[in-house]
N, C-alpha and C positions, 0 to 999 in steps of 0.2 A: 320475779326472780328471787330465789332463796337468798336471804341476807348474807349467809356465809359465803356464797359465790360472789356476791357484790363486794364483800370485803376482801376476798382473795384478789379480785380485779383491782380494787383500790390500793391494796398493798403493792401490787405490781406497778401501778401508776406512780406510787411514792418512790419506789426503787428506780423507776425510769427517771423521774425528776432528779434524784440524787446522783445517779451515775452520769447523766448528761451534764449537770452543772458542776458537780464535784470533779468530774472527769477532767475538765479543762483546768480546774484548780491544781489537781495533782500533776497534770502535764506541764503546766507553767513551772511549778516548783521543781520537778525532775529536770527540766531543761535549763534551770537557772545558771549553772556553770557554763553552758554552751552558748547562751545568747547574751550573756553579760560579761564582757571582758573587764569592764571597770565597775566601780561601785555604783556610779550613776546609772549605768545600763542595767545592772541587777535591780536597782530601785525602780526603774521604769517597769521592768517585768513584774516585780512584786506589786507595784501600784495598780496594775491592770486587774488584779484580783483582790486588792486591799479592801474595797468597799463591799465585796460580795461573798468572800470565802466563808465567813462564819454564818451568813444567812443561808448559804448552800447546804451547810451541815444540818440545818433544821429538817431537811428532807429525811436525813438518816434517823434523827431522833424521832420524827413522826412515824417513820416506817417501823422502827423498833417498838415504839409505844403502841401502834396499831396492831402489830403482831401479838404483843403481850395481851392486849385486851380482847382481840377478836379470836385469836387462836392460841390460847395458853398452853396447850399440849405441844404444839409446834414450837413455841417460844422456849419451853422448858427443855425439850430434847435438843433443839438447835444450840442453845446457849450453854448447855452442859457438855454436849458432845464436841462442839467447836470452841471450847473454852480457851485453849491456848492461842489459836490464830486470832480469835476475836479480841483477846487481851492484847496481843501484839498490835492489832489495828488501833485499839483504844489508846494504848501508850503512844503510838505514832501520832495520832491526832492531837493528843495533849502536847507532845513535844513540838509539833508544828505550830500550834496556837501560841505557845510560849515563845518560840523562836521568832515568829513574825512580830510579836509585840515587843520583844526585848532587843532585837538586833540594832535598833537605833538609840538605845538608852545611853550608850557610852560612845563618844566620838573616838573610836580606836579601830584601825584596820583589822587587826587580828581578832578583836571581839566580833566584828561584823562577819568576818569570814567563817568563824566557828558556828555562828548562828545560821549563816547561809548553808553550811554543810548540814546542819540539823534539819533545816527546812527541806533540803533535797532528799536526805535519807528518809525522813518521815513521810515523804510522798511515795517513794519507791516501794516501801513495805506494804501499805494498804493497796496500792495499785496491783500488786501481784496477788496478795492474799484474798482480795474480794473475788477475783477470778477463780482461785482455788476453791473457795467456799461455795460459790454458785455452781461450779462444775460438779462438785461432790453432791450437792443437793439434787441436781439433775440425774446423776449416775445412780444415786442411792448410797446409803451407808448402813452398816450393821446395827439394827435396832431389834431389841427383844420384845417379848410379849407384853412387858410392862412399860413400853415406850422409852426404854433407856438405851442410850448409845453404848455399844459394847466394843467399839474399836479403840484406837489410840491416835496420837498425833500423826504417826507415820502411815496409818491407814489412809489418811487424807492426801498423802503425797503420792498418788497413783498417776500414771502417765496422762490420763484424760484430764485430771484436775490440774496437773502442772501445765499442760497445754492451755487450759482455761486461764491460768494465771498469766501466761505469756500473752494471751489474747487481750485481756483487760489492760495489761501493761502497754501493748502496742497501740490499742485504741486510745488510751489516755495520752500517750506521748504524741500521737498524731493530732488528737483533738486539741491538746494544749499548744502545740506548735502553730496550728491554724488559728487558734484564738489569739495568740501573741502577734501573728502577722496581721490579723484583722484590727487589733487594738493599739498597735504601736506604729511609730514612724522612725525613720533613720536607720542606724546600724542594727538596732534590736529587731526591727521588722525584716531587714535583709537577712539576718542570721536565722530568724524564725522561718522565713519563707523557704530558705535553702534546706533547713532541717525538715520542714513539712513535706517537701518533695520526696525525700527518702523515707520518712516515717509513714506517710500515707501509703506508699507502695508496700512497705513491710506489713502494715495493718491488713491490707488486702489478702496477702498470702497467709499470715498467721490466723487471722479471724476466719478466713474462708476454710482453712483446714479444720479448725475446731468446730465450726458450725456444721460442716458436712459430717464429721464424726458424730456429733451430737444428734443430728437428724437421722442418720442411718442406724445408730445404736439405741437411742433412747426416746425418740420423738414420735409424733403421730403425723398422718399424711398432710393435714392442713398447715402444719408449721413449715412445710416447704416454701410457702408464700413468704414467711418471715425471712427464711434463708435467702430467697431471691431478692427481696427488698434490701436486705443488708448488703448483699453482693453488689447490686446496682448502685447503692448509696456510697459504698466505699470506693468503687471505681470512679463514680462521679466526683467524689471529694478529691481524688488524686488528679483527675483531669482539670478540675477547677483550680487546684493549686498550681498546676503547670501553666494555666492561663492567667494566674495571679488574680483570680476572682475569689478572694478569701471569704467574702460573705456567703457566697453560694457553697463554698467548700465547708464552711462551718455548719451550715444547715444540713448538708449531706452527711457530714460526720455525726451530727446529732441524730439524724434519721437512722443511721446504722446502729447506733447504741440502742435506740428505741426498739428496732427490729430484733436486736439481740435479747432484750428483756422479754419481748413477746415470745421468742423461741424458748427461752428458759421457762417461763411460767406456763406457756402452752404445752411444753413437754411434761411438766409436772402434773397438770390437772387430770383427774380429780385428786391426785395426791398432793400433799404439801411437803412431805418428806418420805420418799420411798425407802423401804427396808430391803437390803440385800440378803438378810437372813431368811426371811419368809415374807412373801407379798402380803400375807394376812396381817402382818405386824406393821404395815405401812401406816403413816399418819395421813389422813385424808381431810378434805375440806369439811366433811360432815363430822367425823369422829374427833377432830382436833379443835372444833370451834366452840365459842362461848354460847351461852343461852340466847334464845331469840330476843329476850328483853334487853340483854346487854347490847346486842348488835343493833337493836332498834334505837336505843339511847345514843349509841355512837354515831349512827347514821344521821340523826337530827343535829347533833353537835357539829359533825363534819360538814353538813349542809350549810350551816350558818357561818362557820368560821373559815372554811377553806377559801371561799371567794375573797375574803378580807386579806388573808395571807398572800394569795396569788397577786392581788392588786398591789399590795405593798412591795412585794419583790419585783414585780414588773416596773413599778415606779422607780425603784432603786436602780435597776439596769438602765432605765431611760435617762435618769439624772447623770449617771456616770458613763454615758455612751461615747464620749469623745476619745479620739486617739491620743496617746501619750508619747512623749519623746524626751530625750535628755534635756532639752531646753525647758521643760516644765519642772525639772528637779532643782531645788535650791542648792547653792554651792556648799553650804556648811551646816545644814541642818536636816535632820530626818523628818519627813512629813508624818503627821499623825494619820493613821488609816481611819477613814470613816467606817462606821459600822453598818453592815447590811442586815 
């Protein structure tokens, strides 16, 4: 297989890992005010992602770095054309990291509530904007003959992209609620389970509408399979939540996100960034890729290092697999989050 195609698939895999893992991170943060009535309950929610949230972001850094190295033309057009939304996402991720680390530095209720608000707001922004960005990539954007994006920020706010933003928002909220119900006990679990019932049903409707629109307007015949898998997985997640089988619900929710990524990248191929100005100006797997030598070196490096990274992250999840409750929270001190 052509190495450019291999790296197109690998980048899709990296985005899959990021959206599945960071998706429940964002969901937990967005639901923080709704599952935590007390500071101890909010700390329980945060501690479910405390050991892993920064490790989950490694998938984003790797996906960005792989795109830069394997498809420099795609990277240049994407990051220049989507500069403002990507900047907003970056600022939100920075604010979230600071808020998680600083909320417990001062033993003051008002201090912690302000940082909790920052954690929640900084999760809502990327949860919407990632969907807007991916929907625009599937739909295509105005690109000229020199591979420059010729639109503006408001060009990206079209109905298809906005529905894409609502889709990722709904998926992450549902994914996060299911994760919290799986990882906690007591009042937090009860609140998360109740929210998961509603949010998983909303995810079925919103994601289903966007997937059918994407399939009919921009996709190819074989990606109907991805739409079908996503639909079955979302319905299964909702049923599992109703039965309080949160482990199965989480697996089904993750499968739905994987199927969504397959739909997105399957709709793109052989393009990596379609042009709505002229199809001849579209960036493709072949015309946007690096040299064969560069891709060969990247493949060898990825082959050696990827198993190590995966093994370490799997070990992290195994170590911190136990459920948490208010009883695990010290009365007067903020726990230090372990690093993932």
